[in-house]
C-alpha positions in Angstrom: 99.2 106.6 103.7 96.0 104.7 104.4 92.6 105.8 105.6 89.4 104.6 107.0 85.7 105.5 106.8 82.8 104.4 109.0 79.1 104.9 109.4 76.5 104.0 112.1 73.0 104.3 110.7 69.4 103.0 111.1 69.5 101.7 107.5 71.9 99.7 105.4 75.0 101.9 104.9 77.3 99.6 102.9 77.1 101.7 99.7 78.1 104.9 101.5 81.0 103.1 103.2 82.1 101.6 99.9 82.4 105.0 98.2 83.8 106.6 101.3 86.5 104.0 101.6 87.3 104.1 97.9 88.0 107.9 98.3 91.0 106.9 100.4 92.5 104.4 98.0 95.7 105.2 96.1 98.3 103.5 94.0 100.6 102.6 96.9 98.0 100.8 99.0 98.3 97.1 99.5 95.2 96.0 101.4 91.6 97.0 101.7 88.7 95.7 103.8 85.2 96.3 104.9 83.5 95.1 108.0 79.8 95.4 108.6 77.4 94.5 111.4 73.7 93.6 110.8 71.5 92.4 113.6 70.3 89.5 111.4 73.7 88.4 110.0 76.1 89.5 112.7 79.6 90.8 112.0 80.9 90.2 108.5 84.2 91.1 106.9 85.9 91.1 103.5 89.6 91.9 102.9 91.3 91.9 99.5 94.7 92.8 98.1 94.5 95.9 96.0 98.1 95.8 94.7 97.2 94.6 91.2 93.7 96.1 90.8 91.8 99.0 92.2 89.5 99.0 95.2 86.3 99.3 93.2 87.2 96.2 91.1 87.9 94.0 94.1 84.8 95.1 96.1 82.2 95.4 93.3 80.4 92.3 94.4 80.3 93.2 98.1 76.7 94.4 98.0 75.6 90.8 97.3 77.8 89.3 100.0 77.4 91.5 103.1 75.1 94.2 104.5 74.9 96.2 107.6 73.6 99.2 109.5 77.1 99.8 111.0 80.1 99.5 108.7 83.8 100.3 108.6 86.1 100.4 105.5 89.9 100.6 105.5 92.7 101.2 103.0 96.0 100.1 104.4 99.5 100.3 103.2 100.6 97.1 104.9 98.2 95.3 107.2 95.0 93.5 106.3 92.2 95.5 108.1 89.7 95.9 109.7 90.8 93.6 112.4 88.3 91.4 114.2 88.8 91.3 117.9 87.0 88.8 120.0 86.7 89.6 123.7 84.6 88.6 126.7 82.6 91.7 125.9 81.8 90.7 122.4 83.3 90.8 118.9 84.5 94.1 117.5 85.9 95.3 114.2 88.7 97.9 114.6 91.0 99.8 112.2 94.3 101.5 113.0 96.0 103.9 110.7 99.2 105.5 111.9 103.0 105.4 112.1 104.9 105.6 115.4 108.0 107.6 114.7 109.3 107.8 118.2 109.1 104.1 119.1 112.7 104.0 120.6 111.9 106.9 122.9 108.7 105.2 124.0 110.6 102.0 124.8 113.1 103.9 127.0 
């Protein structure tokens, strides 16, 4: 099972999102990512495989690479996330965690 953690703040919140996302990591997870928005740098994103090493090891250098006052972190069992969605309304980072167990019933 994956999880996500996000913050909207008036100051840089990457450290809080880093530790909040790390809290959701576990041995079965395959992917992890963090997206952050900063007015000066725009939307930034980093995604890594965490199959062979823990979240903290893969994202230890993230504080030198990105920053933001709005950030979203995700631990995923399968998909690389957060996803970047570009629309006519702007660019967004989203994260989806869930499993549809009644997909056949929904199709019918």
